[in-house]
C-alpha positions as CSV (number, residue, x, y, z in Angstrom):
1,X,-35.1,17.6,59.0
2,X,-36.1,20.5,61.6
3,X,-38.1,21.3,64.6
4,X,-39.4,25.0,64.8
5,X,-40.0,26.3,68.0
6,X,-42.7,29.8,68.0
7,X,-43.2,32.6,70.5
8,X,-46.5,33.2,72.2
9,X,-47.4,35.7,69.0
10,X,-47.3,32.5,67.1
11,X,-44.0,33.7,65.3
12,X,-40.7,31.5,64.0
13,X,-38.4,32.4,67.3
14,X,-35.9,29.4,65.9
15,X,-35.9,26.8,64.0
16,X,-33.8,23.6,65.3
17,X,-31.2,22.1,62.4
18,X,-29.4,19.4,64.1
19,X,-28.1,18.0,67.5
20,X,-25.1,16.3,67.7
21,X,-21.9,15.9,70.7
22,X,-18.7,17.4,70.4
23,X,-16.9,15.6,72.9
24,X,-18.3,15.9,75.8
25,X,-20.5,18.4,74.9
26,X,-24.2,18.6,73.6
27,X,-24.6,21.1,70.4
28,X,-27.7,22.2,68.3
29,X,-28.0,24.0,65.5
30,X,-30.2,26.8,64.8
31,X,-31.5,29.2,63.0
32,X,-32.4,32.0,65.6
33,X,-35.3,34.5,64.4
34,X,-35.7,32.0,61.8
35,X,-32.7,33.1,60.0
36,X,-29.4,33.6,61.9
37,X,-27.5,30.0,61.9
38,X,-26.5,29.8,65.1
39,X,-24.7,26.3,67.4
40,X,-25.7,26.3,70.9
41,X,-23.2,24.4,73.2
42,X,-24.5,22.4,76.0
43,X,-21.5,21.4,79.2
44,X,-22.5,18.2,80.9
45,X,-22.7,20.9,83.9
46,X,-25.5,23.3,82.4
47,X,-27.3,19.7,81.3
48,X,-27.4,18.4,84.7
49,X,-28.9,21.9,86.1
50,X,-31.9,21.4,83.5
51,X,-32.8,18.2,85.0
52,X,-35.0,19.8,87.6
53,X,-36.2,21.9,85.1
54,X,-37.4,18.2,83.0
55,X,-39.0,17.0,86.0
56,X,-41.7,19.8,86.3
57,X,-45.2,19.0,86.8
58,X,-45.7,20.7,83.4
59,X,-43.3,19.3,81.0
60,X,-44.0,15.5,82.8
61,X,-48.3,16.2,82.1
62,X,-47.1,17.0,78.1
63,X,-45.2,14.4,77.6
64,X,-48.0,11.5,78.8
65,X,-50.7,13.6,77.3
66,X,-48.3,14.1,74.3
67,X,-50.5,11.1,71.8
68,X,-53.7,13.5,73.1
69,X,-52.6,16.3,72.1
70,X,-51.2,14.8,68.6
71,X,-54.5,13.4,67.6
72,X,-56.3,16.4,68.4
73,X,-54.0,18.7,67.0
74,X,-54.0,16.4,63.2
75,X,-58.0,16.5,64.0
76,X,-58.4,19.9,63.7
77,X,-55.5,20.7,61.2
78,X,-58.3,18.3,59.4
79,X,-61.2,20.2,59.6
80,X,-59.9,23.7,58.9
81,X,-58.8,22.0,55.4
82,X,-62.1,21.2,55.1
83,X,-63.6,24.7,56.2
84,X,-61.6,26.6,53.7
85,X,-62.0,24.3,50.9
86,X,-65.4,25.3,48.0
């Protein structure tokens, strides 16, 4: 299983293929630009620095409204499928 992250122009920026713990660090496995394998190591100190990022208003609103966004996305995909079928 993997998760794609897209750039603003819609192209694949990276594909996350795994998350694991290595001693005290968090290791994110990814395919940079969708092709180049790379492991990203996040230390506890850097993870602590990310707490303010996770407390941003934009992220909190996204998390709270995630069920709505998911349903809306699925409905749009379903509607697009109906319009493309002959």
